[in-house]
C-alpha positions in Angstrom: 204.2 19.3 113.6 205.9 19.2 110.2 204.7 17.5 107.1 208.0 18.3 105.2 209.5 15.3 103.4 212.9 16.3 104.8 211.8 15.6 108.4 213.1 12.4 110.0 210.1 10.4 111.1 209.7 8.7 114.4 207.3 5.8 114.9 205.9 3.4 117.4 206.1 -0.3 116.7 203.3 -2.9 116.5 199.8 -3.5 115.1 196.8 -2.9 117.5 199.2 -2.2 120.4 198.3 -0.1 123.4 200.3 2.9 122.2 201.1 5.9 124.4 202.8 9.1 123.2 203.0 12.8 124.0 204.5 15.7 122.1 205.0 17.7 125.3 206.3 16.0 128.4 203.6 15.6 131.0 200.7 16.1 128.6 199.4 12.5 128.9 197.3 12.0 132.1 198.4 9.2 134.4 196.1 6.8 136.2 192.9 8.0 134.5 191.6 8.8 131.1 189.5 11.9 131.8 190.7 13.9 134.8 188.7 16.9 136.0 191.3 19.1 134.5 193.7 17.5 132.0 197.4 18.5 131.9 198.0 21.9 130.3 194.2 22.4 130.2 193.9 20.1 127.2 190.5 18.6 126.3 190.2 14.7 126.7 188.3 13.1 123.8 187.6 9.5 123.1 187.6 8.1 119.6 185.8 4.7 119.5 186.5 2.6 116.4 184.3 -0.3 117.7 181.2 -0.5 119.8 181.8 -0.1 123.5 180.9 -3.8 124.1 183.0 -5.3 121.3 185.0 -8.3 122.6 188.2 -7.1 124.3 190.5 -8.6 121.6 188.6 -6.7 118.9 187.9 -3.5 120.8 189.6 -0.4 119.2 189.6 3.0 120.9 192.0 5.8 121.6 192.0 8.8 124.0 193.3 12.0 122.6 194.2 15.2 124.5 193.7 18.2 122.3 193.8 22.0 122.4 190.2 22.2 121.3 187.6 19.3 121.0 186.6 18.2 117.5 183.0 19.3 118.1 184.2 22.9 117.6 183.4 23.3 113.9 181.1 25.3 111.6 177.9 24.0 110.0 178.3 21.4 107.2 177.2 22.1 103.6 177.2 19.7 100.7 180.5 19.2 98.9 180.7 18.1 95.3 182.8 15.0 94.7 181.2 13.1 91.9 183.9 10.5 91.1 184.1 8.9 94.6 181.2 6.5 94.9 180.0 4.4 97.8 178.7 0.8 97.6 177.7 -1.2 94.6 175.0 0.2 92.3 172.8 -2.8 91.7 171.3 -1.1 88.6 174.6 -1.4 86.7 174.6 -4.5 84.5 178.0 -6.2 85.0 178.9 -8.8 82.3 180.3 -12.1 83.8 183.6 -11.8 82.1 187.2 -10.7 83.1 187.9 -7.0 83.0 191.1 -5.0 82.9 192.0 -1.3 82.9 195.2 0.2 81.6 197.0 2.7 83.8 195.0 6.0 84.0 197.0 8.9 82.9 197.4 11.9 85.2 195.0 14.6 84.1 196.3 17.8 82.5 195.2 19.9 85.4 196.6 17.5 88.0 198.5 20.3 89.7 195.1 21.7 90.8 193.8 18.4 92.2 194.4 17.3 95.8 193.7 13.9 97.3 190.1 14.5 98.1 189.2 15.6 94.6 191.5 13.1 92.9 189.8 9.9 94.1 188.0 7.9 91.3 186.0 4.7 92.1 186.6 1.8 89.8 184.4 -0.8 91.5 182.6 -1.3 94.8 180.3 -3.7 96.6 178.3 -3.9 99.8 176.8 -0.9 101.7 178.5 1.6 104.0 175.4 2.0 106.2 175.1 -1.7 106.9 178.9 -1.9 107.4 179.8 -4.6 104.9 181.7 -4.5 101.6 184.5 -2.4 100.2 185.3 0.0 97.3 188.4 -0.1 95.1 189.5 3.4 94.1 192.4 5.1 92.3 193.7 8.5 93.3 195.3 10.9 90.8 196.5 14.0 92.5 199.2 16.7 92.1 198.5 19.2 94.9 199.1 18.8 98.6 196.3 19.4 101.0 197.3 22.5 102.9 194.5 24.0 105.1 192.1 21.2 104.1 191.5 18.0 106.1 189.4 14.9 105.5 187.5 12.4 107.7 185.7 9.3 106.4 182.8 8.2 108.6 181.9 5.4 106.1 185.0 3.2 106.4 188.8 2.8 107.0 191.1 3.6 104.1 194.0 1.4 103.0 196.6 3.3 100.9 198.7 1.5 98.2 200.8 4.2 96.5 202.0 3.4 93.0 203.7 6.6 91.9 205.1 9.2 94.4 205.3 9.3 98.2 202.5 10.3 100.5 202.9 12.2 103.8 199.7 11.5 105.8 199.2 13.9 108.6 196.6 12.6 111.1 195.2 13.5 114.5 197.7 11.0 116.0 200.7 12.2 114.1 202.5 11.8 110.7 203.1 8.8 108.5 205.2 8.8 105.3 204.9 6.1 102.7 206.4 5.3 99.3 205.5 2.8 96.6 206.0 -0.6 98.2 204.7 0.5 101.5 201.0 0.8 102.6 199.1 2.8 105.2 195.8 2.2 107.0 193.8 5.1 108.4 190.9 4.1 110.7 187.3 5.2 110.1 186.6 8.5 111.7 190.3 9.7 112.1 190.9 13.1 110.5 193.9 13.3 108.1 195.4 15.3 105.2 197.7 14.1 102.4 200.8 15.9 101.1 202.6 15.0 97.9 206.4 15.6 98.3 207.1 14.2 94.8 204.4 16.1 93.0 201.9 14.3 90.8 201.0 11.0 92.3 198.9 7.9 91.6 197.9 4.9 93.6 195.2 2.6 94.8 192.8 2.7 97.8 190.6 0.1 99.5 187.8 1.8 101.4 186.6 -0.9 103.9 183.0 -0.5 105.1 183.2 -3.8 107.1 185.0 -5.2 110.1 188.4 -3.5 110.7 191.4 -5.0 109.0 193.5 -7.2 111.2 196.4 -9.7 110.9 195.2 -13.1 109.6 195.4 -16.1 111.9 198.5 -18.2 111.1 197.1 -21.7 111.9 199.7 -24.4 111.3 202.2 -21.8 110.0 202.9 -21.2 113.7 203.7 -18.1 115.7 205.8 -16.3 113.1 205.3 -15.5 109.4 203.6 -13.4 106.8 203.3 -9.8 108.1 204.7 -9.7 111.6 203.0 -7.3 114.0 206.3 -5.6 115.0 206.9 -4.4 111.5 203.9 -2.1 111.5 204.5 1.5 112.6 202.2 4.0 114.2 202.9 7.7 114.5 204.1 9.6 117.6 202.0 12.5 118.9 202.6 15.7 116.9 200.5 18.9 116.7 200.4 22.0 114.5 201.8 24.8 116.6 199.8 27.5 114.7 196.5 26.2 116.1 194.4 29.3 115.4 194.4 28.8 111.7 191.3 28.3 109.6 190.8 24.9 108.0 188.2 23.3 105.7 187.0 20.0 107.0 185.6 17.6 104.4 183.6 14.7 105.7 182.4 11.6 103.9 179.2 10.5 105.6 176.6 8.0 104.3 178.1 8.1 100.8 177.8 11.9 100.5 180.4 14.6 101.0 180.1 17.6 103.3 182.3 20.6 104.1 182.6 22.7 107.2 184.9 25.6 108.2 186.9 25.4 111.4 188.7 28.3 113.1 191.5 26.0 114.3 193.7 23.1 113.0 192.2 19.7 113.5 195.7 18.4 114.0 195.9 19.8 117.6 196.4 16.5 119.6 199.3 17.0 122.0 199.1 13.5 123.5 197.2 10.2 123.0 197.0 6.7 124.1 195.1 3.6 122.9 195.0 1.0 120.1 193.1 2.9 117.4 195.7 4.6 115.2 196.9 4.9 111.6 199.7 2.5 110.8 202.2 2.0 107.9 203.9 -1.2 106.7 206.7 -1.9 104.3 206.0 -4.9 102.2 209.7 -5.8 102.0 209.2 -7.1 105.5 206.6 -9.7 104.5 207.8 -13.2 105.1 206.7 -15.0 102.0 205.9 -18.6 102.2 205.7 -21.0 99.3 205.9 -24.6 98.1 209.4 -26.2 98.4 208.2 -29.5 96.8 205.4 -29.2 94.1 202.3 -27.3 93.1 201.5 -23.6 93.3 199.9 -23.0 96.7 196.7 -21.0 97.2 197.2 -17.2 97.2 195.8 -17.0 100.7 199.3 -17.6 102.0 200.1 -14.0 100.8 197.5 -12.3 103.0 198.8 -9.2 104.8 195.5 -8.1 106.4 192.0 -9.5 106.5 188.6 -8.0 107.2 186.4 -10.9 108.3 182.7 -11.4 107.6 180.1 -13.2 109.6 181.1 -16.5 107.9 184.4 -17.9 109.3 187.1 -18.1 106.6 185.1 -16.1 104.1 186.4 -12.5 104.2 184.7 -9.3 103.7 188.1 -8.4 102.3 191.6 -9.9 102.2 194.5 -7.7 101.3 197.0 -10.0 99.5 200.4 -9.1 98.0 202.6 -10.9 95.4 206.1 -9.7 96.3 209.5 -10.8 95.2 210.0 -14.6 96.0 211.7 -17.8 94.9 210.0 -20.4 92.8 211.5 -23.9 93.4 208.7 -26.3 92.8 209.5 -29.5 90.8 207.5 -30.8 87.9 205.1 -28.0 88.4 203.3 -25.3 86.3 204.7 -22.5 88.4 202.4 -19.5 87.6 199.0 -19.3 89.1 196.7 -22.0 87.7 193.5 -21.4 85.7 190.8 -20.7 88.2 187.2 -19.9 89.0 186.6 -18.6 92.5 183.6 -18.0 94.7 185.4 -14.9 95.9 185.8 -11.8 93.7 189.3 -10.5 92.9 190.4 -6.9 92.2 194.1 -6.7 91.3 196.6 -3.9 90.9 200.3 -3.7 90.0 202.6 -1.3 91.9 205.8 -2.1 89.9 207.4 -4.7 87.8 205.7 -7.6 86.0 203.0 -10.0 87.2 204.0 -13.5 86.3 200.6 -14.6 85.0 200.3 -11.5 82.7 203.8 -10.5 81.7 202.8 -8.2 78.8 199.3 -6.7 79.2 199.1 -5.9 82.9 201.0 -2.7 83.6 201.9 -0.8 86.8 199.1 1.5 87.7 196.5 -0.7 85.9 193.9 -2.9 87.4 191.9 -6.1 86.7 188.7 -7.5 88.0 187.7 -11.2 88.1 184.3 -11.5 89.8 182.8 -14.6 91.4 183.1 -17.7 89.2 184.6 -15.7 86.3 187.4 -17.9 84.7 190.9 -16.4 84.7 194.5 -17.5 84.7 197.8 -17.2 82.8 197.6 -15.6 79.3 198.9 -17.5 76.2 202.4 -16.1 76.6 202.7 -17.1 80.2 201.3 -20.5 79.7 203.6 -21.3 76.8 206.7 -20.1 78.6 205.9 -21.9 81.9 205.0 -25.1 80.2 208.5 -25.4 78.6 210.6 -23.7 81.2 213.7 -25.3 82.6 212.6 -25.8 86.2 215.7 -24.4 87.9 215.2 -22.2 91.1 213.9 -18.9 89.9 213.8 -15.6 91.6 210.7 -13.4 90.8 212.3 -10.0 91.6 211.4 -6.3 91.3 207.7 -7.0 91.3 204.8 -6.1 93.6 201.2 -7.0 92.7 198.3 -7.0 95.1 194.7 -8.1 95.4 191.6 -6.9 97.2 189.6 -10.2 97.5 186.0 -10.0 98.7 183.1 -12.4 99.2 180.9 -9.8 97.6 180.6 -9.2 93.8 182.4 -6.0 92.7 180.2 -3.7 90.6 182.3 -1.3 88.4 181.0 2.3 88.2 179.5 3.5 85.0 182.6 5.7 84.6 184.9 2.7 84.8 182.8 0.7 82.3 183.0 3.6 79.9 186.5 4.6 80.6 189.0 5.1 77.7 191.5 3.0 79.6 189.1 -0.1 79.8 190.9 -2.9 77.9 188.1 -4.1 75.6 190.5 -6.7 74.2 191.5 -8.3 77.5 189.8 -11.6 76.7 191.9 -11.9 73.6 195.0 -12.8 75.7 193.5 -16.3 76.1 192.2 -16.7 72.5 195.4 -18.6 71.4 195.1 -21.4 74.0 194.4 -24.3 71.6 193.0 -27.8 72.3 196.2 -29.8 72.8 194.6 -33.0 73.7 196.5 -36.0 72.2 194.9 -39.3 73.1 197.2 -42.3 72.8 
């Protein structure tokens, strides 16, 4: 296994497929999952991402064949990570108003900070133990994880890099992503993160609830939005120097723990199943929009969804706003003014967001909780109200949204952050009463 950024990556295609891959020919058992003696005396191990009796179309599990089972590890001790929080703190008083954060600068000692220590929670909701809700984090890191690995027992992690590539080495193999691409690592899968471009920044969605999946397409038909074939899963790969000490950091019940291991956790020689990390390039998203009039609901930009127990009301929708054409006639083309029963956390990977062309910067974030009014700022409203409605290409832009049925609660650190934009509401102050009765 190599995590070098010069290595040409190979991937398997599809989302939730029954993958099968081996790094050594003949390492994958045939005809059964757990033979009396596996090929090459490997240890069979099952990773269950859903309950055994979950419906077949939702069931996620993979069999891995490894040099040593994952149970071989030292005793866990508490690990200090004070900036990564879990669930919403109901004691925090959250004002019912729009919030925005400017891009967080990379810390002066970023070269000493790896992915684990570089995660900072902006806002969260729900509860990891009851398996509902999400957390929205930023990561600010400058050091690759070498002999350190991480496993999250609380939720799956969606990576949205904003600055710098990530090389994610997992038990199932290696994924490499750049800004504009995303990666999804399932709950309970061990991984480490390398930073081939040095200091890096990006967003994370930690999902405590039902696993992300592709949304139903309804009347759109059988094709559109994010197509399953464009997701990529890793091929089997293992670290050849297996007898090397690692530190394994685990997030479990909102707390962090560390244990020594005498071997690499990246020792899977073959695996098969439908539980696996995947990556996706957002340039492959088939954007759908209005070709007549009115701005459609942003749900048509949904890449992945984590459902709740209420049909159509998501635990989390991951939505993107990529390059696209605007051709609507006699229409105010930016997003309309809005109050929403859902809560919206937004980030900007690159470019401009059409509803906030000035104040919303790449690497920043905004939060519009349930029923909090929001919409285009004064500049965007004035420009769109007087624009010549020719076909217009919104290009070189990528914004995204984590939308949840549960109210986001910012952390105390986020509410007191120097990058909190305390003047955010002023961007609407110039919207005058223009009513002119006949």
